[in-house]
C-alpha positions as CSV (number, residue, x, y, z in Angstrom):
1,M,-80.5,-25.4,-39.0
2,N,-77.1,-26.7,-38.3
3,K,-75.9,-24.7,-41.2
4,T,-77.2,-21.3,-39.8
5,K,-75.7,-21.9,-36.5
6,T,-72.4,-22.3,-38.1
7,I,-72.9,-18.9,-40.0
8,I,-74.1,-17.2,-37.0
9,L,-70.9,-18.5,-34.8
10,F,-68.9,-17.6,-37.5
11,L,-70.1,-14.0,-38.0
12,I,-70.0,-13.7,-34.1
13,L,-66.4,-14.7,-34.3
14,I,-65.5,-12.3,-37.0
15,I,-67.1,-9.5,-34.9
16,V,-65.1,-10.6,-31.8
17,V,-61.9,-10.6,-33.6
18,S,-62.5,-7.5,-35.6
19,S,-63.2,-5.6,-32.3
20,A,-60.4,-7.0,-30.8
21,A,-58.2,-5.8,-33.7
22,I,-59.6,-2.5,-33.5
23,N,-58.9,-2.3,-29.6
24,V,-55.3,-3.3,-30.2
25,S,-54.7,-0.8,-32.9
26,R,-56.1,2.0,-30.7
27,Q,-54.0,1.0,-27.7
28,L,-50.8,0.9,-30.0
29,S,-51.6,4.3,-31.2
30,A,-52.1,5.5,-27.6
31,L,-48.8,3.9,-26.9
32,V,-47.0,5.8,-29.6
33,E,-48.5,9.0,-28.7
34,A,-47.6,8.6,-25.1
35,R,-44.0,7.7,-26.1
36,K,-43.8,10.9,-28.1
37,M,-45.3,13.1,-25.3
38,N,-42.8,11.2,-22.8
39,N,-39.9,12.2,-25.2
40,N,-40.8,15.7,-25.4
41,L,-41.3,16.2,-21.9
42,A,-38.0,14.5,-21.2
43,M,-36.2,17.1,-23.7
44,K,-38.2,19.9,-21.7
45,V,-37.0,18.6,-18.4
46,D,-33.4,18.5,-19.6
47,K,-33.6,22.2,-21.1
48,L,-35.0,23.3,-17.8
49,T,-32.2,21.5,-15.9
50,E,-29.6,23.3,-18.0
51,S,-31.4,26.5,-17.3
52,N,-31.4,25.8,-13.4
53,K,-27.9,25.0,-13.5
54,D,-27.2,28.5,-15.4
55,L,-29.3,30.5,-12.9
56,N,-27.7,28.7,-10.1
57,N,-24.3,29.8,-11.4
58,K,-25.4,33.3,-11.9
59,I,-26.8,33.5,-8.3
60,I,-23.2,32.1,-7.0
61,Y,-21.4,34.7,-9.0
62,A,-23.9,37.4,-8.0
63,T,-23.0,36.8,-4.3
64,S,-19.4,36.3,-4.9
65,S,-16.9,38.8,-4.0
66,A,-15.7,39.3,-7.6
67,Y,-19.4,40.3,-8.9
68,L,-19.1,43.0,-6.1
69,E,-15.8,44.4,-7.0
70,N,-17.1,44.6,-10.7
71,R,-20.2,46.3,-9.3
72,K,-18.3,48.9,-7.4
73,N,-16.0,49.5,-10.7
74,L,-19.1,50.2,-12.7
75,W,-20.0,53.2,-10.8
76,K,-16.6,54.8,-10.6
77,V,-16.4,57.7,-12.9
78,K,-13.1,57.4,-14.8
79,N,-12.7,61.0,-15.9
80,P,-14.6,63.3,-13.7
81,P,-16.2,66.2,-15.6
82,A,-14.5,69.3,-16.2
83,E,-16.0,72.8,-14.7
84,T,-16.9,73.5,-18.4
85,D,-18.9,70.3,-18.8
86,Y,-21.7,71.5,-16.6
87,L,-22.4,74.3,-19.0
88,K,-23.3,71.4,-21.5
89,P,-27.1,70.3,-22.0
90,K,-27.9,67.4,-19.6
91,Y,-28.4,65.0,-22.5
92,Q,-24.6,65.7,-23.7
93,Q,-23.3,65.1,-20.0
94,W,-25.1,61.7,-20.1
95,F,-23.7,60.8,-23.4
96,D,-20.2,61.9,-22.4
97,L,-20.4,60.1,-19.1
98,F,-21.3,56.8,-20.6
99,T,-19.1,57.0,-23.9
100,N,-15.8,58.2,-22.3
């Protein structure tokens, strides 16, 4: 009887220890996965922060006087079309306007 109690206690101890080991293994696996996700999210935050800085710089430039001056210069026609240019087809006039 004493021997069976010892064997039963030993089996219960083995079950408890193996269960604890499995639990620890699962927790470590979850921790490793969480760290990977955290690193990925940190890299995404860094990229989005850089993108945000670039967009803010573009907004600042778009509201500056330099941008407005460049925009005005874009619409100025450098060489106004000659009278004979109006006889050309429309596609040719557009082509000449943007390539000259």
